[in-house]
C-alpha positions as CSV (number, residue, x, y, z in Angstrom):
1,M,0.0,0.0,0.0
2,G,1.4,3.4,-1.0
3,R,1.0,5.5,2.1
4,S,3.1,8.2,0.4
5,I,0.4,8.4,-2.4
6,Q,-1.8,11.5,-2.2
7,P,-5.2,11.6,-4.0
8,V,-5.6,14.8,-6.1
9,L,-8.5,16.5,-7.9
10,V,-7.2,17.5,-11.3
11,G,-10.1,18.3,-13.5
12,V,-13.6,19.8,-13.1
13,G,-16.5,20.6,-15.4
14,Q,-19.9,22.2,-15.1
15,T,-22.7,23.0,-17.5
16,L,-26.1,24.7,-17.5
17,D,-28.8,23.9,-20.1
18,R,-31.6,26.5,-20.6
19,P,-33.0,25.7,-24.1
20,T,-35.6,28.1,-25.6
21,D,-36.9,25.2,-27.6
22,L,-37.3,21.7,-26.0
23,S,-36.2,20.1,-29.3
24,E,-32.7,21.4,-28.3
25,A,-32.9,20.2,-24.6
26,R,-29.9,18.1,-23.6
27,S,-30.4,14.8,-21.8
28,P,-28.6,14.0,-18.6
29,L,-26.3,11.7,-20.5
30,E,-25.4,14.5,-23.0
31,M,-24.7,16.9,-20.1
32,M,-22.6,14.4,-18.2
33,R,-20.6,13.6,-21.3
34,A,-20.0,17.4,-21.8
35,T,-18.8,17.9,-18.2
36,S,-16.7,14.8,-18.3
37,L,-14.9,16.0,-21.4
38,A,-14.6,19.4,-19.8
39,C,-12.7,17.7,-16.9
40,A,-10.1,16.4,-19.3
41,D,-9.8,19.8,-20.9
42,D,-9.5,21.4,-17.5
43,A,-6.8,19.0,-16.5
44,G,-4.9,19.6,-19.7
45,I,-5.2,16.0,-21.0
46,S,-6.8,14.8,-24.2
47,S,-10.3,13.3,-24.3
48,R,-8.6,10.0,-25.5
49,Q,-6.8,9.8,-22.2
50,L,-10.2,9.3,-20.5
51,E,-9.9,5.8,-21.7
52,E,-7.5,5.2,-18.8
53,I,-10.2,5.9,-16.2
54,D,-10.4,2.7,-14.1
55,T,-13.4,3.8,-11.9
56,L,-16.5,5.8,-12.9
57,A,-19.3,6.7,-10.6
58,V,-22.6,8.5,-11.4
59,V,-24.7,10.3,-8.8
60,N,-28.3,9.1,-9.0
61,T,-31.0,11.5,-10.3
62,V,-34.1,12.4,-8.4
63,G,-36.3,12.4,-11.5
64,P,-37.5,9.6,-13.7
65,R,-35.0,6.9,-14.5
66,L,-34.1,7.6,-18.1
67,M,-31.4,4.9,-18.4
68,T,-31.1,1.4,-17.1
69,N,-27.4,1.8,-16.4
70,P,-26.2,5.5,-16.4
71,P,-22.6,4.7,-15.5
72,A,-22.3,2.2,-18.4
73,R,-23.9,4.7,-20.8
74,L,-21.5,7.5,-19.7
75,A,-18.5,5.1,-19.8
76,D,-19.4,4.2,-23.4
77,A,-19.9,7.8,-24.3
78,I,-16.4,8.8,-23.3
79,G,-14.5,5.6,-24.2
80,A,-14.0,4.4,-20.6
81,G,-15.9,1.2,-21.0
82,R,-13.3,-0.8,-19.1
83,A,-13.8,1.2,-15.9
84,N,-15.4,-0.2,-12.8
85,Q,-18.8,1.5,-12.7
86,Y,-21.1,2.5,-9.9
87,L,-24.4,4.3,-9.3
88,T,-25.1,6.0,-6.0
89,S,-28.1,5.8,-3.7
90,T,-30.2,8.9,-2.8
91,G,-28.6,11.7,-0.9
92,G,-27.2,15.2,-1.3
93,N,-24.1,13.9,0.6
94,T,-23.2,11.5,-2.2
95,P,-20.8,13.6,-4.4
96,Q,-18.6,14.4,-1.4
97,M,-19.0,10.9,-0.1
98,L,-17.7,9.6,-3.4
99,V,-14.6,11.8,-3.3
100,N,-13.9,10.7,0.3
101,H,-14.3,7.0,-0.5
102,F,-12.3,6.9,-3.7
103,A,-9.5,9.0,-2.2
104,K,-8.9,6.1,0.1
105,E,-9.2,3.6,-2.8
106,I,-6.5,5.6,-4.6
107,V,-4.2,5.5,-1.6
108,Y,-4.8,1.7,-1.2
109,E,-3.8,1.5,-4.9
110,R,-7.1,-0.2,-5.8
111,T,-7.8,2.5,-8.4
112,S,-5.7,5.3,-9.9
113,M,-8.0,7.4,-12.1
114,V,-11.6,8.2,-11.1
115,L,-14.4,10.1,-12.8
116,L,-17.4,11.3,-10.8
117,S,-20.4,12.7,-12.6
118,G,-24.0,13.7,-12.2
119,A,-26.8,15.6,-13.9
120,E,-30.4,16.7,-13.4
121,A,-32.8,17.8,-16.2
122,L,-35.9,18.3,-14.1
123,D,-36.7,21.6,-15.8
124,S,-36.9,20.1,-19.3
125,L,-38.8,17.1,-18.0
126,S,-41.3,19.4,-16.3
127,R,-41.7,21.6,-19.3
128,S,-42.2,18.5,-21.5
129,S,-44.9,17.1,-19.2
130,K,-46.8,20.4,-19.2
131,T,-46.7,20.8,-22.9
132,D,-46.9,17.2,-24.0
133,Y,-43.8,17.8,-26.1
134,P,-41.8,14.6,-26.4
135,L,-38.2,14.8,-25.5
136,N,-35.9,12.9,-27.9
137,W,-34.0,11.3,-25.1
138,V,-34.5,7.6,-25.8
139,E,-31.2,5.9,-24.9
140,E,-30.5,3.0,-27.1
141,E,-29.4,0.1,-25.0
142,G,-28.9,-3.5,-25.8
143,A,-31.3,-6.1,-24.6
144,E,-28.6,-7.6,-22.3
145,T,-27.9,-4.3,-20.5
146,K,-27.4,-5.1,-16.8
147,P,-28.6,-2.9,-14.0
148,A,-25.9,-0.6,-12.6
149,N,-23.7,-1.7,-9.8
150,R,-24.9,0.1,-6.6
151,F,-22.3,2.1,-4.8
152,S,-24.5,1.9,-1.6
153,E,-27.9,0.6,-0.8
154,E,-31.0,2.7,-0.4
155,R,-32.2,3.4,3.1
156,P,-35.4,5.4,3.6
157,G,-34.9,8.7,5.4
158,T,-38.1,8.3,7.5
159,N,-39.9,5.6,9.4
160,D,-43.5,4.7,8.5
161,T,-45.0,7.1,11.1
162,E,-43.0,10.0,9.9
163,A,-43.8,9.2,6.3
164,A,-47.5,9.0,7.1
165,H,-47.3,12.6,8.4
166,N,-45.6,13.8,5.1
167,M,-42.1,14.1,6.6
168,V,-40.6,12.5,3.5
169,A,-40.8,15.9,1.8
170,P,-37.8,18.2,2.9
171,I,-40.1,21.2,2.5
172,V,-42.1,19.7,5.4
173,T,-39.3,18.5,7.6
174,Y,-36.7,21.3,7.5
175,P,-39.0,24.0,8.9
176,L,-39.2,21.9,12.0
177,F,-35.5,22.6,12.6
178,E,-35.9,26.3,11.8
179,N,-38.6,26.9,14.3
180,A,-36.6,25.1,17.0
181,L,-33.6,27.2,16.1
182,R,-35.6,30.4,16.5
183,R,-36.7,29.2,19.9
184,H,-33.1,28.3,20.8
185,Y,-31.9,31.7,19.8
186,D,-34.7,33.2,21.9
187,I,-35.7,35.9,19.4
188,S,-39.0,36.9,18.0
189,L,-40.6,35.4,14.9
190,E,-40.2,38.7,13.1
191,E,-36.6,39.1,14.0
192,H,-35.7,35.6,13.1
193,Q,-37.4,36.0,9.7
194,R,-35.3,39.1,9.0
195,E,-32.1,37.2,10.0
196,I,-32.7,34.3,7.7
197,G,-33.6,36.7,5.0
198,K,-30.2,38.4,5.5
199,L,-28.4,35.1,5.5
200,F,-29.8,34.0,2.2
201,A,-29.5,37.4,0.6
202,R,-25.7,36.9,0.8
203,F,-26.1,33.6,-1.0
204,S,-28.0,35.2,-3.8
205,E,-25.3,37.8,-4.2
206,I,-22.8,35.0,-4.9
207,A,-25.2,33.3,-7.3
208,K,-25.6,36.5,-9.3
209,D,-22.1,36.3,-10.5
210,N,-21.9,32.5,-11.1
211,P,-22.2,31.7,-14.8
212,Y,-23.7,28.3,-13.9
213,S,-26.4,29.6,-11.7
214,W,-30.0,28.8,-12.5
215,F,-31.2,32.1,-10.9
216,P,-28.3,34.6,-11.5
217,M,-29.9,37.4,-9.6
218,A,-29.4,39.1,-6.2
219,R,-32.4,39.3,-3.9
220,S,-32.7,41.6,-0.9
221,A,-33.2,40.3,2.6
222,E,-36.7,41.7,2.6
223,E,-37.6,40.2,-0.8
224,I,-36.5,36.7,0.6
225,A,-38.1,37.0,4.0
226,L,-41.4,38.7,3.4
227,P,-44.3,36.5,2.2
228,T,-46.0,37.9,-0.9
229,I,-48.1,36.5,-3.8
230,E,-44.9,35.6,-5.6
231,N,-43.1,34.5,-2.5
232,R,-45.7,32.6,-0.5
233,Y,-45.0,30.5,2.6
234,V,-44.3,26.9,1.8
235,G,-43.5,25.4,5.2
236,F,-43.6,28.1,7.8
237,P,-41.3,30.1,8.4
238,Y,-39.9,29.4,4.9
239,T,-41.0,31.4,2.0
240,K,-40.6,30.1,-1.6
241,F,-37.3,32.0,-2.0
242,M,-35.8,30.1,1.0
243,N,-36.4,26.6,-0.7
244,A,-33.9,24.7,-2.8
245,V,-34.7,25.0,-6.6
246,M,-35.8,21.6,-8.0
247,Q,-36.5,22.4,-11.6
248,I,-33.0,22.9,-13.1
249,N,-30.9,21.5,-15.9
250,Q,-27.3,21.2,-14.6
251,S,-24.4,18.8,-14.6
252,A,-21.0,18.7,-12.9
253,S,-18.2,16.2,-13.0
254,V,-14.9,15.8,-11.2
255,L,-11.7,13.9,-12.2
256,M,-9.5,12.7,-9.5
257,M,-6.4,10.4,-9.4
258,S,-3.3,9.6,-7.5
259,D,-0.5,12.1,-7.6
260,V,1.6,9.4,-9.3
261,K,-0.9,9.1,-12.1
262,A,-1.3,12.8,-12.5
263,R,2.5,13.2,-12.8
264,S,2.7,10.4,-15.4
265,L,0.0,12.1,-17.5
266,G,1.9,15.4,-17.3
267,I,-0.8,17.3,-15.5
268,D,0.5,20.6,-14.2
269,E,0.8,20.7,-10.4
270,S,-1.0,24.1,-10.4
271,K,-4.1,22.1,-11.2
272,W,-3.8,19.7,-8.3
273,V,-6.1,20.1,-5.3
274,Y,-5.6,17.9,-2.2
275,L,-7.8,16.6,0.6
276,H,-6.5,17.7,4.0
277,G,-9.4,16.3,6.0
278,H,-12.5,14.2,5.3
279,C,-15.4,12.5,7.2
280,D,-18.7,10.7,6.4
281,I,-21.0,10.5,9.4
282,D,-24.6,9.9,10.2
283,D,-26.9,11.4,12.8
284,I,-29.5,9.6,14.8
285,W,-31.5,8.3,11.8
286,N,-35.1,9.2,12.5
287,V,-35.8,12.9,12.9
288,C,-38.4,12.4,15.6
289,E,-35.7,10.7,17.8
290,R,-33.0,13.4,17.5
291,I,-31.7,14.7,20.8
292,N,-33.0,18.2,19.9
293,F,-33.9,20.0,16.7
294,H,-31.5,23.0,16.9
295,S,-28.2,21.1,16.6
296,S,-26.5,18.1,15.1
297,R,-24.1,16.1,17.2
298,A,-23.0,14.1,14.1
299,L,-22.1,17.2,12.2
300,E,-20.2,18.6,15.2
301,I,-18.2,15.4,15.7
302,G,-17.6,15.1,11.9
303,L,-16.3,18.7,11.6
304,S,-14.0,18.2,14.6
305,K,-12.5,15.1,12.9
306,V,-11.9,17.0,9.7
307,F,-10.1,19.8,11.5
308,D,-8.1,17.4,13.6
309,M,-6.9,15.6,10.4
310,A,-6.0,18.9,8.8
311,K,-4.5,20.3,12.0
312,T,-6.4,23.5,11.6
313,T,-9.5,25.3,12.9
314,A,-12.5,27.0,11.4
315,D,-10.8,30.4,11.9
316,E,-8.2,29.4,9.3
317,I,-10.7,28.5,6.5
318,D,-10.7,30.9,3.6
319,F,-13.7,29.5,1.6
320,F,-16.8,27.6,2.5
321,D,-19.6,25.8,0.7
322,I,-22.1,24.9,3.4
323,Y,-24.9,22.8,2.2
324,S,-27.9,25.1,1.9
325,C,-31.1,23.4,0.8
326,F,-32.8,25.5,3.6
327,P,-31.5,28.1,6.1
328,A,-31.6,25.7,9.1
329,I,-28.7,23.6,8.0
330,V,-26.6,26.6,7.3
331,E,-27.3,28.1,10.7
332,I,-26.6,24.9,12.5
333,T,-23.3,24.4,10.6
334,R,-22.3,28.0,11.2
335,D,-23.0,27.6,15.0
336,I,-20.8,24.5,15.1
337,L,-18.1,26.4,13.3
338,G,-18.3,29.1,15.9
339,M,-19.0,31.7,13.2
340,K,-21.1,34.8,14.0
341,P,-23.7,36.1,11.5
342,S,-21.4,39.1,11.0
343,D,-18.5,37.0,9.9
344,P,-17.4,38.5,6.5
345,R,-16.5,35.2,4.9
346,P,-19.3,34.0,2.5
347,L,-20.7,30.6,3.4
348,T,-21.0,29.5,-0.2
349,V,-18.9,29.6,-3.4
350,T,-21.7,28.6,-5.8
351,G,-24.6,30.7,-4.5
352,G,-26.5,27.9,-2.8
353,L,-29.3,25.6,-3.7
354,P,-32.2,28.1,-3.7
355,Y,-30.3,30.4,-6.2
356,F,-27.5,28.6,-7.9
357,G,-29.7,25.5,-8.1
358,G,-28.4,21.9,-8.4
359,A,-31.1,20.4,-6.2
360,G,-31.5,16.7,-6.1
361,N,-28.4,14.7,-5.3
362,N,-25.6,16.4,-7.4
363,Y,-25.4,19.9,-6.0
364,S,-22.3,19.3,-4.0
365,M,-20.5,18.1,-7.2
366,H,-20.9,21.7,-8.3
367,A,-19.7,22.9,-4.9
368,I,-16.6,20.8,-5.2
369,A,-15.9,21.9,-8.8
370,T,-16.3,25.5,-7.9
371,M,-14.2,25.1,-4.8
372,V,-11.4,23.6,-6.9
373,E,-11.5,26.6,-9.2
374,R,-11.5,29.1,-6.3
375,L,-8.5,27.4,-4.5
376,R,-6.5,27.3,-7.7
377,K,-6.9,31.1,-8.0
378,N,-5.9,31.4,-4.4
379,P,-3.0,29.0,-3.9
380,G,-2.4,27.8,-0.4
381,S,-5.9,28.8,0.8
382,L,-8.2,26.3,2.6
383,G,-11.8,25.4,1.5
384,L,-14.4,23.5,3.4
385,V,-17.3,21.7,1.6
386,T,-20.2,20.2,3.7
387,A,-22.7,18.0,2.0
388,N,-26.0,16.6,3.5
389,G,-28.4,13.8,2.8
390,W,-32.0,13.5,3.9
391,Y,-32.7,15.8,6.9
392,L,-29.5,16.7,8.5
393,T,-29.0,12.9,8.6
394,K,-26.1,12.0,6.4
395,H,-23.0,14.3,6.4
396,A,-20.1,14.2,4.0
397,L,-17.3,16.7,4.8
398,A,-13.9,17.6,3.3
399,L,-11.3,20.3,3.6
400,Y,-9.3,21.1,0.4
401,S,-6.2,23.0,-0.5
402,T,-3.6,23.3,-3.3
403,T,-0.9,22.8,-0.7
404,R,0.3,19.3,-0.4
405,P,-0.4,17.8,3.1
406,N,2.6,17.4,5.4
407,S,1.3,14.0,6.5
408,P,0.3,10.8,4.7
409,F,-3.4,10.7,3.7
410,D,-5.6,9.7,6.6
411,L,-7.3,6.4,5.9
412,S,-9.4,6.3,9.0
413,D,-13.2,6.2,8.8
414,A,-16.0,7.2,11.0
415,T,-17.2,3.7,12.0
416,A,-16.5,4.2,15.7
417,L,-17.9,7.7,15.6
418,N,-21.1,6.5,14.0
419,A,-21.4,3.8,16.7
420,E,-20.9,6.5,19.3
421,I,-23.7,8.6,17.9
422,A,-26.1,5.7,17.5
423,S,-25.5,4.9,21.2
424,L,-26.2,8.4,22.5
425,A,-29.2,8.6,24.9
426,H,-32.0,10.1,22.9
427,P,-35.9,10.1,23.0
428,I,-37.7,7.1,21.5
429,M,-40.7,7.7,19.2
430,D,-44.1,6.3,20.1
431,P,-45.9,5.4,16.8
432,K,-49.2,5.1,18.6
433,P,-49.2,8.1,21.0
434,E,-52.1,8.8,23.4
435,G,-52.5,11.5,26.1
436,K,-50.9,14.7,27.2
437,G,-47.8,16.2,25.6
438,V,-45.8,19.3,25.0
439,V,-44.8,20.8,21.6
440,D,-41.1,20.6,20.9
441,T,-41.2,22.1,17.4
442,F,-43.8,22.7,14.6
443,T,-44.5,24.0,11.2
444,V,-47.5,25.1,9.1
445,I,-47.7,23.8,5.6
446,F,-49.2,26.2,2.9
447,G,-50.8,25.4,-0.4
448,R,-50.0,26.9,-3.7
449,D,-52.9,29.4,-3.2
450,G,-51.0,30.8,-0.2
451,Q,-53.4,29.5,2.3
452,P,-52.5,27.2,5.3
453,E,-53.4,23.6,4.8
454,Y,-52.4,21.8,8.0
455,G,-50.0,22.1,11.0
456,L,-47.4,19.6,12.0
457,V,-45.9,19.2,15.5
458,I,-43.2,17.0,17.1
459,G,-43.7,16.8,20.8
460,T,-42.9,14.9,24.0
461,L,-45.4,12.8,26.0
462,Y,-45.5,12.8,29.7
463,N,-43.7,9.4,29.6
464,S,-40.8,11.2,27.8
465,R,-41.5,9.4,24.5
466,R,-41.7,11.5,21.3
467,F,-44.7,11.8,19.0
468,V,-45.5,13.4,15.7
469,A,-49.0,14.7,14.8
470,H,-51.0,16.9,12.6
471,I,-53.0,20.0,13.7
472,K,-56.5,20.1,12.3
473,A,-57.1,22.2,9.3
474,D,-58.5,25.2,11.2
475,R,-57.4,28.2,9.2
476,E,-57.7,30.6,12.2
477,L,-55.7,28.4,14.4
478,L,-53.0,27.7,11.7
479,E,-52.6,31.4,11.0
480,K,-52.3,32.0,14.8
481,M,-49.4,29.5,14.9
482,T,-47.5,31.7,12.5
483,R,-47.9,34.7,14.7
484,E,-47.7,33.2,18.2
485,D,-45.1,30.6,19.0
486,P,-46.7,27.3,20.0
487,I,-43.4,25.7,21.2
488,G,-43.8,24.7,24.8
489,L,-47.6,24.6,24.7
490,R,-49.4,21.6,26.1
491,G,-52.2,19.6,24.6
492,T,-53.5,16.1,23.9
493,V,-52.4,13.8,21.1
494,V,-54.8,11.1,19.8
495,Y,-53.5,8.1,17.7
496,G,-55.2,7.6,14.4
497,E,-55.0,4.8,11.9
498,T,-53.7,7.2,9.3
499,I,-52.3,10.1,11.2
500,N,-52.1,11.3,14.8
501,V,-53.9,14.5,15.8
502,F,-52.9,17.0,18.4
503,D,-55.2,19.5,20.1
504,F,-53.9,22.4,22.2
505,D,-55.3,22.7,25.7
């Protein structure tokens, strides 16, 4: 095993597809091919040299499955058919997880040249379904095409009870964290709304100048924070402009290899970006059983491990891309890093999911690609990328720099840390709750007409077990919940065959 080997990122590629005519819309395969070839060009090698790739992994899409075996189709498209091929499971953490995993494989000398790629074309697919215009994206595959090799197995992000209460949708679940954070900060609903508006206004400023942004425009804090006809509440307190953008056509790819391979291919060392720290770690899996809803012990431990590996601190980080599907995850990460809202360092290099785009599973591939470019322009600087899957559940973290690490690449994993987190004392959920309880956090879900549809609470019973329940569709009560904080209020929960129902005392 070559412990002196260092894995390096040497090529990145991104693209954006915004066709005026759907007949010109590019398929995910076409976009991945384009960004893969862009990786070769960025690294300064020929497209023919992509034939030397020995591992190729594709990030799974969130839309309809358009290909039986996306990695095989991409490998054929770029002449890398001999590569070992993988398709990931669901999760926004997967791009960074792939980098972390294959960095170790490179050091173990199980692979030497790795291409990671992903694409989403949800905007074109949505436009096609609304207009009945057929997209000419039929991928010709042989009858003997085998399903893709899975990089990891799927694991649902919710249990049956959470799913029955609509917590599968991130737009339902993340507001639960946000309202708990506001309570933890001990500030008013109005002040908190202004603060998260300010937070994301800074993200939109970055997106404005990114050529790959889906919404390259700056929005003011007030425009983001205040509900209007165009910016309705989705899951209180989140307005539409605080939610990740799903309908995008974007692709990003990353080419990584051993430093030995990079040198043999003649890739200029000014292109090399190293990993100085990395970690993949999971929180207590079910949201309703988390220790609290305003922090993440897994993220805290994971970031500490990354900084220990790199022998540095958050104060030394020059660039960040904190996963930003919703404000809560940014705030929780910022709190763990010990950063104040007034810290002048931007928390994104792309512009974030609500403005740059890249929703689905592949956003962080764009973050990594953009970080690589930023670090090359600022040699010796440090860049932190955090990626997240499900609901603050799966975390993939890495610290990058153009400077070669002083120590051999750290091959340790987070197995022991994950076991530690799983063993932490935490509330247990009661799937059939009955009796008195207190509200721990809540949200109100709004329809497209801007009217509240139902409320959702997570609470604690008097026997210390957690419950999840809906609030009856009483418009006056639901609107009151957006004006007067119900956290800490008591009431009665009744188990139902479909959903549990909570009534305030």
